[in-house]
CHARMM internal coordinates of N, CA and C (Angstrom, degrees):
IC EDIT
DIST 1 N 1 CA 1.4480
DIST 1 CA 1 C 1.5329
ANGL 1 N 1 CA 1 C 109.11
DIST 1 C 2 N 1.2927
ANGL 1 CA 1 C 2 N 117.05
DIHE 1 N 1 CA 1 C 2 N 138.27
DIST 2 N 2 CA 1.4562
ANGL 1 C 2 N 2 CA 123.14
DIHE 1 CA 1 C 2 N 2 CA -175.77
DIST 2 CA 2 C 1.5226
ANGL 2 N 2 CA 2 C 112.18
DIHE 1 C 2 N 2 CA 2 C -67.10
DIST 2 C 3 N 1.3166
ANGL 2 CA 2 C 3 N 115.20
DIHE 2 N 2 CA 2 C 3 N 155.29
DIST 3 N 3 CA 1.4601
ANGL 2 C 3 N 3 CA 121.20
DIHE 2 CA 2 C 3 N 3 CA 174.83
DIST 3 CA 3 C 1.5201
ANGL 3 N 3 CA 3 C 108.99
DIHE 2 C 3 N 3 CA 3 C -77.11
DIST 3 C 4 N 1.3388
ANGL 3 CA 3 C 4 N 115.72
DIHE 3 N 3 CA 3 C 4 N 157.68
DIST 4 N 4 CA 1.4548
ANGL 3 C 4 N 4 CA 121.86
DIHE 3 CA 3 C 4 N 4 CA 178.94
DIST 4 CA 4 C 1.5195
ANGL 4 N 4 CA 4 C 109.36
DIHE 3 C 4 N 4 CA 4 C -130.79
DIST 4 C 5 N 1.3138
ANGL 4 CA 4 C 5 N 116.46
DIHE 4 N 4 CA 4 C 5 N 148.51
DIST 5 N 5 CA 1.4592
ANGL 4 C 5 N 5 CA 121.97
DIHE 4 CA 4 C 5 N 5 CA 177.88
DIST 5 CA 5 C 1.5279
ANGL 5 N 5 CA 5 C 107.69
DIHE 4 C 5 N 5 CA 5 C -101.73
DIST 5 C 6 N 1.3235
ANGL 5 CA 5 C 6 N 116.02
DIHE 5 N 5 CA 5 C 6 N 124.96
DIST 6 N 6 CA 1.4612
ANGL 5 C 6 N 6 CA 121.45
DIHE 5 CA 5 C 6 N 6 CA -176.88
DIST 6 CA 6 C 1.5281
ANGL 6 N 6 CA 6 C 111.50
DIHE 5 C 6 N 6 CA 6 C -84.15
DIST 6 C 7 N 1.3217
ANGL 6 CA 6 C 7 N 115.30
DIHE 6 N 6 CA 6 C 7 N 177.50
DIST 7 N 7 CA 1.4626
ANGL 6 C 7 N 7 CA 122.10
DIHE 6 CA 6 C 7 N 7 CA 178.51
DIST 7 CA 7 C 1.5275
ANGL 7 N 7 CA 7 C 111.99
DIHE 6 C 7 N 7 CA 7 C -67.33
DIST 7 C 8 N 1.3280
ANGL 7 CA 7 C 8 N 118.17
DIHE 7 N 7 CA 7 C 8 N -10.27
DIST 8 N 8 CA 1.4586
ANGL 7 C 8 N 8 CA 121.65
DIHE 7 CA 7 C 8 N 8 CA 178.51
DIST 8 CA 8 C 1.5290
ANGL 8 N 8 CA 8 C 112.22
DIHE 7 C 8 N 8 CA 8 C -74.50
DIST 8 C 9 N 1.3318
ANGL 8 CA 8 C 9 N 117.46
DIHE 8 N 8 CA 8 C 9 N -6.45
DIST 9 N 9 CA 1.4678
ANGL 8 C 9 N 9 CA 123.05
DIHE 8 CA 8 C 9 N 9 CA -179.07
DIST 9 CA 9 C 1.5268
ANGL 9 N 9 CA 9 C 110.53
DIHE 8 C 9 N 9 CA 9 C -57.29
DIST 9 C 10 N 1.3416
ANGL 9 CA 9 C 10 N 115.40
DIHE 9 N 9 CA 9 C 10 N 132.24
DIST 10 N 10 CA 1.4633
ANGL 9 C 10 N 10 CA 121.42
DIHE 9 CA 9 C 10 N 10 CA 178.01
DIST 10 CA 10 C 1.5252
ANGL 10 N 10 CA 10 C 112.37
DIHE 9 C 10 N 10 CA 10 C -102.78
DIST 10 C 11 N 1.3308
ANGL 10 CA 10 C 11 N 117.28
DIHE 10 N 10 CA 10 C 11 N 7.31
DIST 11 N 11 CA 1.4708
ANGL 10 C 11 N 11 CA 123.81
DIHE 10 CA 10 C 11 N 11 CA 178.71
DIST 11 CA 11 C 1.5240
ANGL 11 N 11 CA 11 C 113.08
DIHE 10 C 11 N 11 CA 11 C 58.84
DIST 11 C 12 N 1.3188
ANGL 11 CA 11 C 12 N 116.51
DIHE 11 N 11 CA 11 C 12 N 39.41
DIST 12 N 12 CA 1.4716
ANGL 11 C 12 N 12 CA 120.24
DIHE 11 CA 11 C 12 N 12 CA -179.19
DIST 12 CA 12 C 1.5285
ANGL 12 N 12 CA 12 C 112.28
DIHE 11 C 12 N 12 CA 12 C -79.32
DIST 12 C 13 N 1.3370
ANGL 12 CA 12 C 13 N 117.57
DIHE 12 N 12 CA 12 C 13 N -25.64
DIST 13 N 13 CA 1.4537
ANGL 12 C 13 N 13 CA 121.19
DIHE 12 CA 12 C 13 N 13 CA 177.74
DIST 13 CA 13 C 1.5149
ANGL 13 N 13 CA 13 C 115.60
DIHE 12 C 13 N 13 CA 13 C 91.41
DIST 13 C 14 N 1.3184
ANGL 13 CA 13 C 14 N 118.05
DIHE 13 N 13 CA 13 C 14 N -0.99
DIST 14 N 14 CA 1.4667
ANGL 13 C 14 N 14 CA 120.73
DIHE 13 CA 13 C 14 N 14 CA -179.20
DIST 14 CA 14 C 1.5217
ANGL 14 N 14 CA 14 C 111.59
DIHE 13 C 14 N 14 CA 14 C -60.12
DIST 14 C 15 N 1.3072
ANGL 14 CA 14 C 15 N 117.12
DIHE 14 N 14 CA 14 C 15 N -37.18
DIST 15 N 15 CA 1.4634
ANGL 14 C 15 N 15 CA 121.36
DIHE 14 CA 14 C 15 N 15 CA -178.50
DIST 15 CA 15 C 1.5284
ANGL 15 N 15 CA 15 C 111.41
DIHE 14 C 15 N 15 CA 15 C -67.86
DIST 15 C 16 N 1.3097
ANGL 15 CA 15 C 16 N 115.97
DIHE 15 N 15 CA 15 C 16 N -41.71
DIST 16 N 16 CA 1.4680
ANGL 15 C 16 N 16 CA 119.88
DIHE 15 CA 15 C 16 N 16 CA -178.93
DIST 16 CA 16 C 1.5245
ANGL 16 N 16 CA 16 C 110.49
DIHE 15 C 16 N 16 CA 16 C -61.44
DIST 16 C 17 N 1.3224
ANGL 16 CA 16 C 17 N 116.55
DIHE 16 N 16 CA 16 C 17 N -42.71
DIST 17 N 17 CA 1.4622
ANGL 16 C 17 N 17 CA 121.44
DIHE 16 CA 16 C 17 N 17 CA -179.68
DIST 17 CA 17 C 1.5273
ANGL 17 N 17 CA 17 C 111.94
DIHE 16 C 17 N 17 CA 17 C -66.60
DIST 17 C 18 N 1.3349
ANGL 17 CA 17 C 18 N 117.43
DIHE 17 N 17 CA 17 C 18 N -27.27
DIST 18 N 18 CA 1.4660
ANGL 17 C 18 N 18 CA 120.95
DIHE 17 CA 17 C 18 N 18 CA -175.88
DIST 18 CA 18 C 1.5238
ANGL 18 N 18 CA 18 C 113.82
DIHE 17 C 18 N 18 CA 18 C -88.25
DIST 18 C 19 N 1.3180
ANGL 18 CA 18 C 19 N 118.38
DIHE 18 N 18 CA 18 C 19 N -14.31
DIST 19 N 19 CA 1.4732
ANGL 18 C 19 N 19 CA 121.47
DIHE 18 CA 18 C 19 N 19 CA -173.94
DIST 19 CA 19 C 1.5350
ANGL 19 N 19 CA 19 C 111.44
DIHE 18 C 19 N 19 CA 19 C -76.41
DIST 19 C 20 N 1.3392
ANGL 19 CA 19 C 20 N 116.99
DIHE 19 N 19 CA 19 C 20 N 117.47
DIST 20 N 20 CA 1.4649
ANGL 19 C 20 N 20 CA 120.17
DIHE 19 CA 19 C 20 N 20 CA -177.62
DIST 20 CA 20 C 1.5354
ANGL 20 N 20 CA 20 C 114.72
DIHE 19 C 20 N 20 CA 20 C -72.89
DIST 20 C 21 N 1.3354
ANGL 20 CA 20 C 21 N 117.16
DIHE 20 N 20 CA 20 C 21 N -16.88
DIST 21 N 21 CA 1.4694
ANGL 20 C 21 N 21 CA 119.79
DIHE 20 CA 20 C 21 N 21 CA -178.41
DIST 21 CA 21 C 1.5319
ANGL 21 N 21 CA 21 C 112.50
DIHE 20 C 21 N 21 CA 21 C -112.91
DIST 21 C 22 N 1.3355
ANGL 21 CA 21 C 22 N 116.13
DIHE 21 N 21 CA 21 C 22 N 11.02
DIST 22 N 22 CA 1.4651
ANGL 21 C 22 N 22 CA 122.37
DIHE 21 CA 21 C 22 N 22 CA 177.79
DIST 22 CA 22 C 1.5295
ANGL 22 N 22 CA 22 C 112.81
DIHE 21 C 22 N 22 CA 22 C 54.16
DIST 22 C 23 N 1.3428
ANGL 22 CA 22 C 23 N 115.96
DIHE 22 N 22 CA 22 C 23 N 44.60
DIST 23 N 23 CA 1.4654
ANGL 22 C 23 N 23 CA 121.19
DIHE 22 CA 22 C 23 N 23 CA -179.58
DIST 23 CA 23 C 1.5261
ANGL 23 N 23 CA 23 C 112.71
DIHE 22 C 23 N 23 CA 23 C -88.70
DIST 23 C 24 N 1.3217
ANGL 23 CA 23 C 24 N 116.89
DIHE 23 N 23 CA 23 C 24 N -4.77
DIST 24 N 24 CA 1.4648
ANGL 23 C 24 N 24 CA 120.88
DIHE 23 CA 23 C 24 N 24 CA -175.38
DIST 24 CA 24 C 1.5170
ANGL 24 N 24 CA 24 C 110.09
DIHE 23 C 24 N 24 CA 24 C -110.23
DIST 24 C 25 N 1.3451
ANGL 24 CA 24 C 25 N 115.00
DIHE 24 N 24 CA 24 C 25 N 135.50
DIST 25 N 25 CA 1.4583
ANGL 24 C 25 N 25 CA 120.35
DIHE 24 CA 24 C 25 N 25 CA 177.53
DIST 25 CA 25 C 1.5213
ANGL 25 N 25 CA 25 C 109.08
DIHE 24 C 25 N 25 CA 25 C -140.19
DIST 25 C 26 N 1.3262
ANGL 25 CA 25 C 26 N 115.44
DIHE 25 N 25 CA 25 C 26 N 161.73
DIST 26 N 26 CA 1.4516
ANGL 25 C 26 N 26 CA 120.82
DIHE 25 CA 25 C 26 N 26 CA -178.98
DIST 26 CA 26 C 1.5261
ANGL 26 N 26 CA 26 C 109.84
DIHE 25 C 26 N 26 CA 26 C -78.75
DIST 26 C 27 N 1.3246
ANGL 26 CA 26 C 27 N 115.63
DIHE 26 N 26 CA 26 C 27 N 124.13
DIST 27 N 27 CA 1.4560
ANGL 26 C 27 N 27 CA 121.40
DIHE 26 CA 26 C 27 N 27 CA 176.75
DIST 27 CA 27 C 1.5114
ANGL 27 N 27 CA 27 C 110.31
DIHE 26 C 27 N 27 CA 27 C -94.06
DIST 27 C 28 N 1.3222
ANGL 27 CA 27 C 28 N 116.86
DIHE 27 N 27 CA 27 C 28 N -169.46
DIST 28 N 28 CA 1.4582
ANGL 27 C 28 N 28 CA 119.91
DIHE 27 CA 27 C 28 N 28 CA -177.60
DIST 28 CA 28 C 1.5244
ANGL 28 N 28 CA 28 C 113.50
DIHE 27 C 28 N 28 CA 28 C -71.71
DIST 28 C 29 N 1.3393
ANGL 28 CA 28 C 29 N 117.84
DIHE 28 N 28 CA 28 C 29 N -35.30
DIST 29 N 29 CA 1.4603
ANGL 28 C 29 N 29 CA 119.73
DIHE 28 CA 28 C 29 N 29 CA -179.72
DIST 29 CA 29 C 1.5287
ANGL 29 N 29 CA 29 C 113.84
DIHE 28 C 29 N 29 CA 29 C -127.18
DIST 29 C 30 N 1.3302
ANGL 29 CA 29 C 30 N 116.81
DIHE 29 N 29 CA 29 C 30 N -6.15
DIST 30 N 30 CA 1.4640
ANGL 29 C 30 N 30 CA 122.42
DIHE 29 CA 29 C 30 N 30 CA 177.59
DIST 30 CA 30 C 1.5184
ANGL 30 N 30 CA 30 C 108.11
DIHE 29 C 30 N 30 CA 30 C -163.94
DIST 30 C 31 N 1.3175
ANGL 30 CA 30 C 31 N 116.53
DIHE 30 N 30 CA 30 C 31 N 169.18
DIST 31 N 31 CA 1.4594
ANGL 30 C 31 N 31 CA 119.90
DIHE 30 CA 30 C 31 N 31 CA 176.12
DIST 31 CA 31 C 1.5283
ANGL 31 N 31 CA 31 C 108.98
DIHE 30 C 31 N 31 CA 31 C -75.58
DIST 31 C 32 N 1.3288
ANGL 31 CA 31 C 32 N 117.09
DIHE 31 N 31 CA 31 C 32 N 153.68
DIST 32 N 32 CA 1.4627
ANGL 31 C 32 N 32 CA 121.88
DIHE 31 CA 31 C 32 N 32 CA -179.63
DIST 32 CA 32 C 1.5258
ANGL 32 N 32 CA 32 C 110.01
DIHE 31 C 32 N 32 CA 32 C -130.56
DIST 32 C 33 N 1.3279
ANGL 32 CA 32 C 33 N 115.58
DIHE 32 N 32 CA 32 C 33 N 151.74
DIST 33 N 33 CA 1.4618
ANGL 32 C 33 N 33 CA 121.98
DIHE 32 CA 32 C 33 N 33 CA 179.67
DIST 33 CA 33 C 1.5169
ANGL 33 N 33 CA 33 C 108.90
DIHE 32 C 33 N 33 CA 33 C -111.80
DIST 33 C 34 N 1.3235
ANGL 33 CA 33 C 34 N 117.02
DIHE 33 N 33 CA 33 C 34 N 128.54
DIST 34 N 34 CA 1.4614
ANGL 33 C 34 N 34 CA 122.44
DIHE 33 CA 33 C 34 N 34 CA 175.39
DIST 34 CA 34 C 1.5247
ANGL 34 N 34 CA 34 C 107.43
DIHE 33 C 34 N 34 CA 34 C -77.86
DIST 34 C 35 N 1.3344
ANGL 34 CA 34 C 35 N 116.18
DIHE 34 N 34 CA 34 C 35 N 108.87
DIST 35 N 35 CA 1.4684
ANGL 34 C 35 N 35 CA 121.63
DIHE 34 CA 34 C 35 N 35 CA -175.57
DIST 35 CA 35 C 1.5190
ANGL 35 N 35 CA 35 C 112.48
DIHE 34 C 35 N 35 CA 35 C -61.71
DIST 35 C 36 N 1.3196
ANGL 35 CA 35 C 36 N 118.03
DIHE 35 N 35 CA 35 C 36 N -29.13
DIST 36 N 36 CA 1.4611
ANGL 35 C 36 N 36 CA 121.03
DIHE 35 CA 35 C 36 N 36 CA -179.33
DIST 36 CA 36 C 1.5292
ANGL 36 N 36 CA 36 C 112.08
DIHE 35 C 36 N 36 CA 36 C -74.23
DIST 36 C 37 N 1.3249
ANGL 36 CA 36 C 37 N 117.15
DIHE 36 N 36 CA 36 C 37 N -24.75
DIST 37 N 37 CA 1.4599
ANGL 36 C 37 N 37 CA 121.99
DIHE 36 CA 36 C 37 N 37 CA -179.07
DIST 37 CA 37 C 1.5202
ANGL 37 N 37 CA 37 C 112.13
DIHE 36 C 37 N 37 CA 37 C -95.12
DIST 37 C 38 N 1.3201
ANGL 37 CA 37 C 38 N 117.23
DIHE 37 N 37 CA 37 C 38 N -29.48
DIST 38 N 38 CA 1.4623
ANGL 37 C 38 N 38 CA 123.09
DIHE 37 CA 37 C 38 N 38 CA -177.26
DIST 38 CA 38 C 1.5273
ANGL 38 N 38 CA 38 C 111.07
DIHE 37 C 38 N 38 CA 38 C -58.66
DIST 38 C 39 N 1.3483
ANGL 38 CA 38 C 39 N 115.65
DIHE 38 N 38 CA 38 C 39 N 133.44
DIST 39 N 39 CA 1.4661
ANGL 38 C 39 N 39 CA 121.27
DIHE 38 CA 38 C 39 N 39 CA -179.97
DIST 39 CA 39 C 1.5331
ANGL 39 N 39 CA 39 C 112.22
DIHE 38 C 39 N 39 CA 39 C -104.96
DIST 39 C 40 N 1.3199
ANGL 39 CA 39 C 40 N 117.44
DIHE 39 N 39 CA 39 C 40 N 9.45
DIST 40 N 40 CA 1.4715
ANGL 39 C 40 N 40 CA 123.26
DIHE 39 CA 39 C 40 N 40 CA 178.27
DIST 40 CA 40 C 1.5230
ANGL 40 N 40 CA 40 C 113.20
DIHE 39 C 40 N 40 CA 40 C 61.14
DIST 40 C 41 N 1.3165
ANGL 40 CA 40 C 41 N 117.57
DIHE 40 N 40 CA 40 C 41 N 33.22
DIST 41 N 41 CA 1.4683
ANGL 40 C 41 N 41 CA 119.85
DIHE 40 CA 40 C 41 N 41 CA -177.95
DIST 41 CA 41 C 1.5196
ANGL 41 N 41 CA 41 C 112.64
DIHE 40 C 41 N 41 CA 41 C -76.29
DIST 41 C 42 N 1.3398
ANGL 41 CA 41 C 42 N 117.95
DIHE 41 N 41 CA 41 C 42 N -26.97
DIST 42 N 42 CA 1.4516
ANGL 41 C 42 N 42 CA 121.74
DIHE 41 CA 41 C 42 N 42 CA 178.48
DIST 42 CA 42 C 1.5128
ANGL 42 N 42 CA 42 C 115.55
DIHE 41 C 42 N 42 CA 42 C 86.56
DIST 42 C 43 N 1.3183
ANGL 42 CA 42 C 43 N 117.81
DIHE 42 N 42 CA 42 C 43 N 1.23
DIST 43 N 43 CA 1.4648
ANGL 42 C 43 N 43 CA 120.63
DIHE 42 CA 42 C 43 N 43 CA -179.29
DIST 43 CA 43 C 1.5300
ANGL 43 N 43 CA 43 C 111.41
DIHE 42 C 43 N 43 CA 43 C -60.23
DIST 43 C 44 N 1.3143
ANGL 43 CA 43 C 44 N 116.98
DIHE 43 N 43 CA 43 C 44 N -37.33
DIST 44 N 44 CA 1.4611
ANGL 43 C 44 N 44 CA 120.68
DIHE 43 CA 43 C 44 N 44 CA -179.20
DIST 44 CA 44 C 1.5297
ANGL 44 N 44 CA 44 C 111.27
DIHE 43 C 44 N 44 CA 44 C -66.15
DIST 44 C 45 N 1.3220
ANGL 44 CA 44 C 45 N 116.38
DIHE 44 N 44 CA 44 C 45 N -42.43
DIST 45 N 45 CA 1.4630
ANGL 44 C 45 N 45 CA 120.50
DIHE 44 CA 44 C 45 N 45 CA 179.57
DIST 45 CA 45 C 1.5216
ANGL 45 N 45 CA 45 C 110.66
DIHE 44 C 45 N 45 CA 45 C -63.50
DIST 45 C 46 N 1.3248
ANGL 45 CA 45 C 46 N 116.79
DIHE 45 N 45 CA 45 C 46 N -38.97
DIST 46 N 46 CA 1.4562
ANGL 45 C 46 N 46 CA 121.16
DIHE 45 CA 45 C 46 N 46 CA 178.37
DIST 46 CA 46 C 1.5308
ANGL 46 N 46 CA 46 C 111.16
DIHE 45 C 46 N 46 CA 46 C -66.88
DIST 46 C 47 N 1.3285
ANGL 46 CA 46 C 47 N 117.43
DIHE 46 N 46 CA 46 C 47 N -32.12
DIST 47 N 47 CA 1.4678
ANGL 46 C 47 N 47 CA 121.91
DIHE 46 CA 46 C 47 N 47 CA -176.72
DIST 47 CA 47 C 1.5156
ANGL 47 N 47 CA 47 C 113.41
DIHE 46 C 47 N 47 CA 47 C -83.81
DIST 47 C 48 N 1.3136
ANGL 47 CA 47 C 48 N 118.17
DIHE 47 N 47 CA 47 C 48 N -19.84
DIST 48 N 48 CA 1.4686
ANGL 47 C 48 N 48 CA 121.26
DIHE 47 CA 47 C 48 N 48 CA -174.90
DIST 48 CA 48 C 1.5378
ANGL 48 N 48 CA 48 C 110.85
DIHE 47 C 48 N 48 CA 48 C -71.15
DIST 48 C 49 N 1.3336
ANGL 48 CA 48 C 49 N 116.95
DIHE 48 N 48 CA 48 C 49 N 118.73
DIST 49 N 49 CA 1.4674
ANGL 48 C 49 N 49 CA 120.29
DIHE 48 CA 48 C 49 N 49 CA -177.49
DIST 49 CA 49 C 1.5301
ANGL 49 N 49 CA 49 C 114.37
DIHE 48 C 49 N 49 CA 49 C -73.25
DIST 49 C 50 N 1.3369
ANGL 49 CA 49 C 50 N 117.48
DIHE 49 N 49 CA 49 C 50 N -15.95
DIST 50 N 50 CA 1.4677
ANGL 49 C 50 N 50 CA 119.79
DIHE 49 CA 49 C 50 N 50 CA -178.60
DIST 50 CA 50 C 1.5223
ANGL 50 N 50 CA 50 C 113.06
DIHE 49 C 50 N 50 CA 50 C -113.20
DIST 50 C 51 N 1.3177
ANGL 50 CA 50 C 51 N 118.09
DIHE 50 N 50 CA 50 C 51 N 5.97
DIST 51 N 51 CA 1.4653
ANGL 50 C 51 N 51 CA 121.31
DIHE 50 CA 50 C 51 N 51 CA 177.73
DIST 51 CA 51 C 1.5132
ANGL 51 N 51 CA 51 C 113.96
DIHE 50 C 51 N 51 CA 51 C 66.56
DIST 51 C 52 N 1.3316
ANGL 51 CA 51 C 52 N 116.80
DIHE 51 N 51 CA 51 C 52 N 33.59
DIST 52 N 52 CA 1.4627
ANGL 51 C 52 N 52 CA 121.33
DIHE 51 CA 51 C 52 N 52 CA -176.05
DIST 52 CA 52 C 1.5297
ANGL 52 N 52 CA 52 C 113.77
DIHE 51 C 52 N 52 CA 52 C -88.39
DIST 52 C 53 N 1.3325
ANGL 52 CA 52 C 53 N 117.64
DIHE 52 N 52 CA 52 C 53 N 4.81
DIST 53 N 53 CA 1.4701
ANGL 52 C 53 N 53 CA 120.05
DIHE 52 CA 52 C 53 N 53 CA -178.64
DIST 53 CA 53 C 1.5174
ANGL 53 N 53 CA 53 C 109.52
DIHE 52 C 53 N 53 CA 53 C -115.54
DIST 53 C 54 N 1.3469
ANGL 53 CA 53 C 54 N 114.69
DIHE 53 N 53 CA 53 C 54 N 125.35
DIST 54 N 54 CA 1.4588
ANGL 53 C 54 N 54 CA 120.52
DIHE 53 CA 53 C 54 N 54 CA -176.28
DIST 54 CA 54 C 1.5237
ANGL 54 N 54 CA 54 C 109.57
DIHE 53 C 54 N 54 CA 54 C -129.65
DIST 54 C 55 N 1.3305
ANGL 54 CA 54 C 55 N 116.09
DIHE 54 N 54 CA 54 C 55 N 158.81
DIST 55 N 55 CA 1.4522
ANGL 54 C 55 N 55 CA 120.09
DIHE 54 CA 54 C 55 N 55 CA 174.65
DIST 55 CA 55 C 1.5199
ANGL 55 N 55 CA 55 C 108.47
DIHE 54 C 55 N 55 CA 55 C -69.05
DIST 55 C 56 N 1.3515
ANGL 55 CA 55 C 56 N 115.69
DIHE 55 N 55 CA 55 C 56 N 134.52
DIST 56 N 56 CA 1.4624
ANGL 55 C 56 N 56 CA 120.49
DIHE 55 CA 55 C 56 N 56 CA -175.29
DIST 56 CA 56 C 1.4663
ANGL 56 N 56 CA 56 C 115.40
DIHE 55 C 56 N 56 CA 56 C -85.32
END
COOR INIT
IC SEED 1 N 1 CA 1 C
IC BUILD
């Protein structure tokens, strides 16, 4: 199951830079993960400084 970015996202961009399959993009109020592209590697969750990325 793909990872999800919670409302705790501060839009820093660390997750986008860490994603090896480019599944993360900047949304209107937070970053979003494309569930169809996400490979569940967890790199984004490890990179998030505020812990705003969780398994969906």
